[in-house]
C-alpha positions in Angstrom: 85.7 83.7 98.7 89.3 83.0 97.7 91.1 86.6 98.0 94.6 87.4 97.0 96.2 87.7 100.5 99.6 86.8 101.9 99.8 83.5 103.3 100.2 83.0 107.2 101.3 79.8 108.7 98.5 77.9 111.1 100.4 79.3 114.3 99.9 82.7 113.2 96.2 81.9 112.1 95.6 80.2 115.5 96.9 83.2 117.4 94.8 85.4 115.5 91.6 83.5 116.2 92.5 83.2 119.9 93.1 86.9 120.3 89.7 87.8 118.8 87.6 85.2 120.7 88.5 87.4 123.7 85.6 89.9 125.0 86.0 93.3 123.5 84.6 96.2 124.9 83.7 99.7 124.3 85.8 102.1 126.5 84.8 105.7 125.4 84.4 108.1 122.6 86.6 111.2 122.8 86.3 114.7 121.1 89.7 115.9 122.7 93.2 114.4 123.0 92.9 115.0 126.9 90.0 112.5 127.1 92.1 109.5 125.9 92.7 106.4 127.8 96.3 105.9 129.2 98.7 104.7 126.5 99.4 101.3 128.5 98.7 98.9 125.7 99.5 98.5 122.0 97.2 100.1 119.9 95.7 99.8 116.4 93.4 102.4 114.6 91.2 102.0 112.0 91.4 105.0 109.3 89.5 105.7 106.0 87.2 107.7 103.8 83.7 108.1 105.1 81.6 105.0 104.5 84.7 102.7 103.6 83.5 100.2 106.5 85.7 100.7 109.4 82.8 100.0 112.0 81.9 97.2 110.1 85.3 95.6 110.1 85.9 96.1 113.8 82.4 94.3 114.4 83.3 91.8 111.9 86.8 91.0 113.6 85.6 90.8 117.0 82.3 88.9 116.2 80.3 91.6 118.0 77.5 93.0 115.7 76.8 96.0 117.4 80.1 96.9 119.0 80.9 99.6 116.8 78.1 101.7 115.2 77.5 101.6 111.5 75.5 103.7 109.3 74.9 104.2 105.6 75.2 107.9 106.1 78.8 108.9 105.6 80.4 110.8 108.4 78.2 109.5 111.2 81.4 108.6 113.3 82.4 111.8 114.9 84.6 110.8 117.8 87.6 108.4 118.3 86.1 105.6 119.8 88.2 103.0 121.8 87.6 99.3 122.3 89.4 97.2 124.5 90.3 93.6 123.3 90.6 92.4 127.3 94.0 94.1 127.9 95.7 92.8 124.9 95.0 95.4 122.3 93.4 98.8 122.0 91.4 99.1 118.9 90.3 102.7 117.9 87.6 103.8 115.1 88.7 107.1 113.8 86.3 109.4 112.1 86.1 109.2 108.3 88.1 111.7 106.4 86.9 113.3 103.1 83.3 113.6 102.4 80.8 113.8 105.2 77.2 115.1 105.5 78.4 117.7 107.9 79.3 121.6 107.7 83.0 122.1 106.4 84.0 123.5 109.4 83.1 120.4 111.3 85.0 118.1 109.0 88.1 120.3 109.1 87.9 119.8 112.8 87.7 116.0 112.6 90.5 116.0 110.0 92.7 118.0 112.4 91.7 115.9 115.3 92.8 112.8 113.2 96.1 114.4 112.2 97.0 115.2 116.1 96.1 111.9 117.3 98.3 110.0 114.7 101.2 112.2 115.4 100.8 112.2 119.3 99.7 108.8 120.3 103.0 107.0 121.7 101.7 103.5 122.0 100.1 103.4 118.3 101.5 100.1 116.7 99.8 100.4 113.5 97.4 102.4 111.6 95.2 100.3 109.3 93.9 102.4 106.1 90.8 101.0 104.8 90.3 101.3 101.1 86.9 100.4 99.2 88.0 97.7 96.7 85.5 99.3 94.2 87.2 102.5 94.1 90.8 102.2 95.0 93.1 105.2 96.2 91.7 108.5 96.1 93.5 112.0 96.7 92.6 111.9 100.4 93.8 108.5 101.0 97.4 109.5 99.6 97.1 112.6 101.8 96.7 110.4 105.1 99.5 108.2 103.8 101.8 111.0 103.4 100.9 112.2 106.8 101.9 108.9 108.4 105.0 108.9 106.2 105.9 112.1 107.7 105.0 111.3 111.2 106.5 107.9 111.3 103.5 106.0 111.8 103.6 102.4 110.4 100.4 101.7 108.5 99.0 98.8 106.5 96.3 99.0 103.7 93.2 96.9 104.3 90.9 96.5 101.2 87.3 96.4 102.2 84.0 95.1 100.3 85.7 92.6 98.2 82.5 90.6 97.7 81.3 93.5 95.5 84.3 93.3 93.1 84.9 90.4 90.4 88.4 88.8 91.1 90.0 90.3 87.9 89.4 93.9 88.9 90.1 93.0 92.5 93.5 91.9 92.0 94.2 94.7 89.5 93.3 97.3 92.3 95.4 95.3 94.9 98.3 95.4 92.6 98.0 98.9 92.1 97.6 99.7 95.7 100.9 97.7 96.5 102.8 99.6 93.7 101.9 103.0 95.2 102.8 101.5 98.8 106.3 100.7 97.5 106.8 104.6 97.1 105.9 105.3 101.0 108.4 104.9 103.5 106.0 104.0 106.5 103.6 101.6 104.5 103.6 98.0 105.3 104.0 96.1 102.1 101.3 93.6 102.6 97.9 94.6 101.2 95.2 92.7 103.1 91.7 92.1 101.2 88.7 91.7 103.4 84.7 91.5 103.1 83.0 92.0 106.5 79.9 90.8 104.5 81.1 87.2 104.1 83.9 87.1 106.3 86.7 86.5 103.6 90.2 87.6 104.6 89.3 88.4 108.1 91.5 85.5 109.2 94.6 87.2 107.6 93.9 90.4 109.6 93.6 88.9 112.8 96.7 87.0 112.2 98.5 90.2 111.4 97.3 91.9 114.3 98.0 89.2 116.8 101.9 89.9 116.0 101.2 93.4 117.6 99.3 92.7 120.6 100.4 92.4 124.1 101.7 88.8 124.5 99.6 86.1 126.1 
């Protein structure tokens, strides 16, 4: 499936492929900031609304089907889960923000936990904000983007589930997101479009993240 992604040169694509062929292991899930691993390597976090496909994207990028737990039930991920890509890059899977099948007090606690993590993690190189290609940006996406702007956290939009959208509407949604991003000081200008189902666009994400990893 051809997707409207930026073009990466072959060297960047090869570097991304080599990086994500490395073993990736689950480190721990944390409910408190004090439980987090030492910030001794570059870190990338996956953020997004509940059920947007964060865990599926991590599994698809790393080639480990069961590495990050997936669920059809929104709000299943309740911790920040850390994954070590063989010492070169730490990946984190955040609890989904917005709707979740949990009490409001619990959801509020998760959302505050995310805010404190984003503001206080010194080795965080980039946040990947995942957006469902079928729905585009919602109010809670704009809120997390503003938080990252205010906290000087560099972030990049990754559109998910592109296999479920026809090419015309897909490009229109990508263009609308790019136009909104131009208003945000911490947003990366390149929107990446992916499908964890058929693997489309994953090479572009791997190439982009290889530029942020610890050198080989």
